[in-house]
C-alpha positions as CSV (number, residue, x, y, z in Angstrom):
1,X,-14.7,0.5,11.0
2,X,-16.8,3.5,12.3
3,X,-16.7,3.5,15.9
4,X,-18.1,6.0,18.2
5,X,-15.5,7.9,20.3
6,X,-17.1,6.0,23.5
7,X,-16.4,2.5,21.5
8,X,-13.0,4.0,20.4
9,X,-11.8,5.0,24.1
10,X,-13.2,1.7,25.8
11,X,-11.4,-0.5,23.5
12,X,-8.0,1.8,23.9
13,X,-8.4,1.7,27.4
14,X,-8.9,-2.0,27.8
15,X,-5.9,-2.6,25.5
16,X,-3.5,-0.3,27.4
17,X,-4.8,-2.1,30.5
18,X,-3.7,-5.4,28.8
19,X,-7.6,-6.6,28.9
20,X,-7.4,-9.8,26.6
21,X,-11.1,-9.5,25.4
22,X,-10.3,-5.7,24.4
23,X,-7.1,-7.0,22.5
24,X,-9.0,-9.7,20.9
25,X,-12.1,-7.5,19.6
26,X,-9.2,-4.6,18.5
27,X,-7.5,-7.7,16.4
28,X,-10.6,-9.2,14.8
29,X,-11.9,-5.7,14.0
30,X,-9.1,-4.5,11.8
31,X,-7.9,-8.2,11.1
32,X,-9.2,-8.3,7.4
33,X,-8.6,-4.5,6.4
34,X,-5.0,-4.5,8.1
35,X,-4.0,-7.9,6.3
36,X,-5.3,-6.4,3.1
37,X,-2.7,-3.3,3.6
38,X,0.0,-5.6,4.3
39,X,-0.6,-7.7,1.2
40,X,-0.7,-4.8,-1.0
41,X,2.7,-3.9,0.2
42,X,4.3,-7.4,0.3
43,X,3.6,-9.6,-2.6
44,X,4.1,-13.1,-0.7
45,X,1.5,-14.1,1.7
46,X,3.7,-15.0,4.7
47,X,5.4,-11.8,4.6
48,X,2.3,-10.0,4.3
49,X,1.3,-12.3,7.5
50,X,4.7,-11.3,9.1
51,X,4.2,-7.8,8.7
52,X,0.6,-8.0,10.2
53,X,1.6,-9.6,13.2
54,X,4.6,-7.5,13.8
55,X,2.4,-4.4,13.1
56,X,-0.1,-5.6,15.5
57,X,2.5,-6.2,18.1
58,X,3.6,-2.3,17.7
59,X,0.1,-1.5,17.9
60,X,-0.5,-2.9,21.2
61,X,3.1,-2.0,22.7
62,X,2.1,2.1,21.9
63,X,-1.5,2.1,22.1
64,X,-1.1,4.2,25.0
65,X,0.3,6.9,22.9
66,X,-3.2,7.2,20.6
67,X,-4.9,9.8,21.5
68,X,-8.8,9.3,20.9
69,X,-9.5,13.1,20.7
70,X,-6.9,13.7,17.9
71,X,-7.3,11.0,15.2
72,X,-9.2,8.0,14.1
73,X,-8.1,4.6,15.5
74,X,-8.4,2.7,11.8
75,X,-6.2,5.3,10.5
76,X,-3.8,5.0,13.1
77,X,-3.3,1.4,12.8
78,X,-3.4,1.5,9.1
79,X,0.1,3.8,9.2
80,X,1.9,1.6,11.7
81,X,0.9,-1.6,9.1
82,X,1.9,0.5,6.2
83,X,5.5,1.3,7.8
84,X,6.0,-2.2,9.1
85,X,5.3,-3.6,5.6
86,X,8.0,-1.3,4.1
87,X,10.3,-1.9,7.0
88,X,10.1,-5.5,6.1
89,X,10.0,-4.9,2.3
90,X,13.6,-3.1,2.8
91,X,15.2,-6.5,3.8
92,X,13.6,-7.9,0.7
93,X,14.5,-5.2,-1.9
94,X,16.5,-2.3,-2.3
95,X,15.5,1.1,-3.4
96,X,18.0,2.3,-6.1
97,X,18.7,6.1,-6.6
98,X,17.9,6.8,-10.4
99,X,19.2,9.5,-12.7
100,X,15.9,11.1,-13.5
101,X,14.3,12.9,-16.4
102,X,11.6,15.1,-15.6
103,X,8.1,14.3,-16.7
104,X,6.4,17.3,-18.3
105,X,3.0,15.6,-18.9
106,X,1.6,13.4,-16.1
107,X,-1.4,12.9,-18.1
108,X,0.0,10.9,-20.5
109,X,0.1,8.2,-17.9
110,X,-4.1,8.5,-17.7
111,X,-5.9,5.2,-16.9
112,X,-9.3,5.5,-18.2
113,X,-11.8,4.9,-15.6
114,X,-13.7,2.6,-18.0
115,X,-10.5,0.3,-17.8
116,X,-10.4,0.4,-14.0
117,X,-14.2,-0.6,-13.7
118,X,-14.1,-3.7,-15.2
119,X,-11.5,-4.9,-12.7
120,X,-11.8,-6.3,-9.8
121,X,-9.4,-5.9,-6.5
122,X,-7.9,-9.0,-6.9
123,X,-7.2,-8.1,-10.7
124,X,-5.9,-4.5,-9.8
125,X,-3.6,-6.2,-7.0
126,X,-2.3,-8.8,-9.4
127,X,-1.5,-5.9,-12.2
128,X,0.1,-3.8,-9.7
129,X,2.4,-7.1,-8.5
130,X,3.9,-7.4,-12.0
131,X,5.7,-4.1,-11.2
132,X,9.3,-4.1,-9.6
133,X,8.8,-4.1,-5.7
134,X,10.1,-0.3,-5.3
135,X,7.5,1.1,-8.0
136,X,5.0,-1.1,-6.4
137,X,5.6,0.4,-3.3
138,X,6.0,4.0,-4.2
139,X,2.3,3.6,-6.1
140,X,0.7,2.1,-3.3
141,X,1.8,4.9,-1.0
142,X,1.2,7.6,-3.3
143,X,-1.9,6.5,-5.2
144,X,-3.5,4.0,-2.7
145,X,-2.7,5.6,0.8
146,X,-2.3,9.3,-0.2
147,X,1.3,9.8,0.8
148,X,3.1,12.9,-0.5
149,X,6.3,12.3,-2.5
150,X,8.2,13.9,0.1
151,X,6.7,11.2,3.1
152,X,7.5,8.6,0.6
153,X,11.0,9.8,0.1
154,X,11.7,10.1,3.8
155,X,10.2,6.7,4.8
156,X,12.2,4.8,1.9
157,X,15.3,6.7,2.2
158,X,15.0,8.1,-1.8
159,X,14.9,11.3,-2.9
160,X,11.3,13.0,-4.0
161,X,12.4,12.5,-7.9
162,X,13.3,9.1,-7.5
163,X,9.6,8.7,-5.7
164,X,8.4,10.9,-8.9
165,X,9.9,8.6,-11.4
166,X,8.8,5.3,-9.7
167,X,5.2,6.7,-9.5
168,X,5.6,7.7,-13.5
169,X,7.0,4.4,-14.2
170,X,4.3,2.6,-12.4
171,X,1.6,4.4,-14.2
172,X,3.1,4.2,-17.8
173,X,3.5,-0.1,-17.1
174,X,0.0,-0.3,-15.5
175,X,-1.3,1.6,-18.5
176,X,0.2,-0.7,-20.8
177,X,-1.0,-3.9,-18.9
178,X,-4.7,-2.4,-19.1
179,X,-4.7,-1.5,-22.2
180,X,-3.4,-4.9,-23.7
181,X,-5.9,-8.0,-23.7
182,X,-5.0,-10.5,-20.5
183,X,-2.3,-8.1,-19.3
184,X,0.7,-9.0,-21.8
185,X,1.6,-7.6,-25.0
186,X,1.5,-11.0,-26.7
187,X,-2.1,-10.2,-28.5
188,X,-0.3,-6.8,-30.3
189,X,2.7,-8.5,-31.4
190,X,0.8,-11.3,-33.0
191,X,-1.9,-9.2,-34.7
192,X,0.8,-6.8,-36.0
193,X,2.7,-9.8,-37.8
194,X,-0.4,-11.1,-39.2
195,X,-0.9,-7.6,-41.3
């Protein structure tokens, strides 16, 4: 969604003035991408749609605060959608504080690029969805959306150490899922029993 500064300014001004055509154009322009963002944080399609609609309501209510000179409109909307999805996610799950063990080797959880190239977006999303909600959310925030552990901790009201643990746990579980056929360990267990 690369809009020129003039297009962005025109769209934002129209939304500030409650011009229905500008609001509709903004909604349609970002619909698919922002619904996908919400869906990546909320496994239930209805909850994702609810977060999406609540997020767009927040966008329209606070668009007067968006500065076209300081930021990119799509990034600003994406951040609102992420935080709205997380807020809704908080109602559905609890982030527990855990006693953590420091990870010495983050590379232990490296997922080979060849495994990722074989998967489509939906396949990857399905694998991520098998993670516990809290672990899934931390993984998405860190790996997909580029948040730091400090930002994640602040947003989710958890410690940075808990955020790091969830990320390491997500990578460990995803590696296991990606290394086994059909994403389960049943194939490994059967082949071991046959030997």
